[in-house]
C-alpha positions in Angstrom: 0.0 0.0 0.0 2.9 2.4 0.7 4.1 2.0 -2.8 0.6 2.5 -4.3 -0.4 5.5 -2.2 3.0 7.1 -1.9 2.5 7.3 1.9 4.9 6.0 4.4 4.0 3.4 6.9 3.9 4.9 10.4 4.5 3.1 13.7 1.5 2.0 15.8 -0.6 0.9 12.8 -1.4 -2.7 11.8 -3.3 -4.7 9.2 -5.3 -7.8 9.7 -7.3 -9.8 7.2 -10.6 -10.9 8.8 -12.6 -13.5 6.9 -16.3 -13.0 7.8 -18.8 -11.1 10.0 -18.5 -13.4 12.9 -14.8 -12.5 13.1 -14.6 -9.0 11.7 -17.5 -7.3 13.5 -16.2 -8.0 17.0 -12.7 -7.1 15.9 -13.8 -3.8 14.4 -15.9 -2.9 17.5 -12.9 -3.6 19.7 -10.8 -1.4 17.6 -13.3 1.4 17.6 -13.8 1.2 21.4 -10.1 1.3 22.0 -9.4 4.3 19.7 -7.7 7.2 21.5 -7.1 9.9 18.9 -9.0 9.3 15.6 -11.3 7.0 13.8 -12.0 6.9 10.1 -14.7 4.4 9.3 -15.8 3.7 5.7 -18.6 1.4 4.7 -20.5 0.7 1.6 -23.8 -1.0 2.4 -25.3 -1.2 6.0 -28.7 -2.4 6.8 -30.3 -1.1 10.0 -29.6 -4.0 12.4 -28.0 -4.8 15.7 -24.4 -4.6 14.2 -25.2 -1.1 12.8 -26.6 0.0 16.1 -23.5 -1.4 17.9 -21.1 0.4 15.5 -23.1 3.6 15.8 -23.1 3.5 19.6 -19.4 2.7 19.8 -18.6 5.5 17.4 -20.8 7.9 19.4 -19.1 6.9 22.6 -15.7 7.6 21.2 -16.7 10.9 19.8 -18.2 12.0 23.1 -14.9 11.0 24.8 -13.0 13.4 22.6 -11.8 11.1 19.8 -12.0 12.8 16.3 -14.4 10.6 14.3 -15.0 10.6 10.5 -17.6 8.3 9.0 -17.7 7.9 5.2 -20.7 6.1 3.7 -21.8 5.3 0.2 -24.9 7.5 -0.4 -26.8 4.7 -2.1 -25.7 2.0 0.3 -26.5 4.0 3.4 -30.2 4.2 2.4 -30.8 1.3 4.7 -28.4 2.5 7.5 -31.1 4.1 9.6 -31.3 7.9 9.8 -31.6 7.8 13.6 -28.1 6.4 13.7 -26.7 9.1 11.4 -28.4 11.9 13.3 -27.2 10.6 16.7 -23.6 10.4 15.3 -23.8 14.0 13.9 -25.2 15.2 17.3 -22.2 13.6 19.0 -19.8 15.5 16.8 -19.0 12.8 14.3 -18.2 14.1 10.8 -20.5 12.0 8.6 -19.8 12.3 4.8 -21.7 10.6 2.0 -20.3 9.8 -1.4 -21.7 8.5 -4.6 -20.1 6.1 -7.0 -22.7 6.8 -9.7 
């Protein structure tokens, strides 16, 4: 990735490949809940469900604790995210941005 993006690898970062929701959802929630400075979370399609509520709540908790949080969602895929989650994140100070691939 460093070669492709032209960015240097910085200390304190890591990369893990996680095969499915039963593995990656708990790992992502753990990472969000342990963030100390910033979170940048991007997702394409999210259906309003318990995992979406869990992600939203974890993101809100971190934002309220002073962590700078950026959420980037596909404008089409987020149609099923749940506006109540987006509104609560924005009210907590999360920078929510939508993009379109069309």
